N, C-alpha and C positions, 0 to 999 in steps of 0.2 A: 504494500500500500504506500503510494507516494504522497497522496493528498486526501484529506477528508473535508467534506462540505458540511458546514453547520447551518441549519435552519433555526432561527431564533428571533425573538422579539426586538423591535426597534424602541421598546420601552424596557425599563428595568423590572417592572412587576412589583408586587406588594410585599414580597419576602426577600430578605437579604440572601437566602440560600440560592436564589436564581442567579444573582451576580457572582456569588462564590463559585457556582458551577461553571459559569462562563470563563472565569479566571482559571479554574482548574483545567478546563478543556484546552484553553490556549497554551497553558504551561505543559500539559501532557503531550500535545502534538509535537511541541518543540523537543521534549525529552526523547521522544521516539524518532526524531528526525523526519517527521511528516509535515507537509505543508497544510495550511488552512485556506479553504475557499469559503467565501461568505458573501452576503448581500451588499457589501461595500460601504455601509453606513458607519458614521462615527458615534452614533447615539445608541442608547439602550444596550441590550445584551450583545448586539452585533459589535458595537464599538468596544465593549469590555473584552469580549473574546479576542478580537483582533489585536487590541493593545497588549493583552497578556501574551499572545503568541509572538508578537513582534518583540516585546520586552525580553522574551526567553530565547530569541534568536531564530524563530521559525519563518519560513517563507509564508507570506500572506497575500492572497489574491482576492480582490474585491470585484464584484460584478454588479453594476447599478445602471438602471435606465436613466436617460437624460431627465425625464420628468421627475424622478425622485432624487436626483443628484443634489439639488438645493434643499429640498424638503427634508431629506434624511442626513443632510450635512455630510457629503461624501468624505470618506477618510482620506487624509493627506499623507503625511510622512511615512515612508516605508512600505506602503501597500501598493502592489502592482495592480492598478485599477483598469478594468475594462468597462467602458461606457457603451451601452447598447441602446437600441431604440425602444424595445418593448419588454414587458414582463415575460412574455413567452421566450424571447431571446435570452433574457437573463437566466431563466431556469435551464434552458438548453445549454448555455455556456457553462454554468455552474456544474451541471451534470457531466459535461465533456471534460472538465478540468479535474474532477474528483473521482476517487475510487470507492466512495461510500458516503453515507449521510448520517449525521448525528442530529437529532432534533431536541433542542432545548425548549423550555417554556416560551410561549409566544401567543400571538393572536391569530386572526383569520389568515393572514399571509403565511405564517409559519405552518399552520395546519394544511393550507392548500398546497404548499410546496411539498410537504411530507407525503400527503395522500397521492399527489401526482407521481412522486418518485416510487411509491408502493405500486401504483397502477402500472408504471413502466416495467417494473420487474415482474409483476404478475403476468403481463402480456408478452414478456420476453424481449421488450424493446431495449432494456439495459439490465445487466446482471449484477447490479451493485446493491449492497445491503442498506437497510434503513433501521436505525436504532433510536428509540425514544429514550432519552435520558430522564428518568422519572424522579426529578428533583422535588422533594417534599410531597410526593404523591400526585404531582401535577397531572400526569398523563393517565391516571387510573380511570377517571370517567370516560375518557376517549377509548381506552383499551376495553372497557366493559361494553361500550357501544359496538366495537368490533366483534366481541364475543356474542352479543345479541344478533348482529348481522349473520354470524355463523349459525346460530341456533335457528334463525328464521329462514335459512336456506339461500342467503344472498352472497355469502362468502364460503368458499370450499375449505374443507379440512386442510388441504395442502397449501392454501393461500394464507390462512390466518397467521401462521408462524412468520410470514414475511415482515410483519410489524413486530420487530424485536424490541425488548425492553431491558434496560440496564439500570441498576441502582447507583453505579459509580462511573466516572469518566473512564477509568482503566478497563472496567468490564465492557463498556460500550466500544472502546477501541479494539478490545480482544474479539468481541462478537463480529465486528466489521472485518477484522483480519481473517477470521475463519469462515466468513460467509461464502456459501455456494448456492446458486439458485436451485430450487427444488427440482427433482426429476419430473419430467413431463411438461416443464415450462417450454412452450414453443417459441422459437424465434419469430420476431415480427415479420410478416410477409406483406409485400405490396400486392394489390389485386392481380397483377400479371404473373406473380410468383405462385399463387394459390393453385 
């Protein structure tokens, strides 16, 4: 694993544990010699994770759309910044640059990015793991929703484990390092290939 992408909030949230986890992630990727890919902002958990990774000597790559560059106060010093036109381009670029995804607490955008990454691995579009870092139980309601989807027949038994969960940053990185797509995941086919 050369780089990990973090999906996380542009706010710090209501608990100090969220910021502590962002710092721990930034420092852990540096210790392992891994680069950090993130949304490019200097604010919230995004900025905290980036600053911690930079401070510990890690490569940090930000990807931000023009429209959010000023609103999210694009990170300056030390971040290799890619400025793109759309949110769709942002997600595709982040996925192309990273070997896996860690999801810290966040809001709508964080959840949307994580669920799209899960969908991509489910469909065989990309073979990269997605780990929810369950800081202070933040992701438990969401993970229970996935269990409900499974029970109601909208998620297959083989698909539910794609949404991995870790209690610590080190566990999250270990899960990503050992991730392999489940057997039976078909590669994405264009209509002319079917």
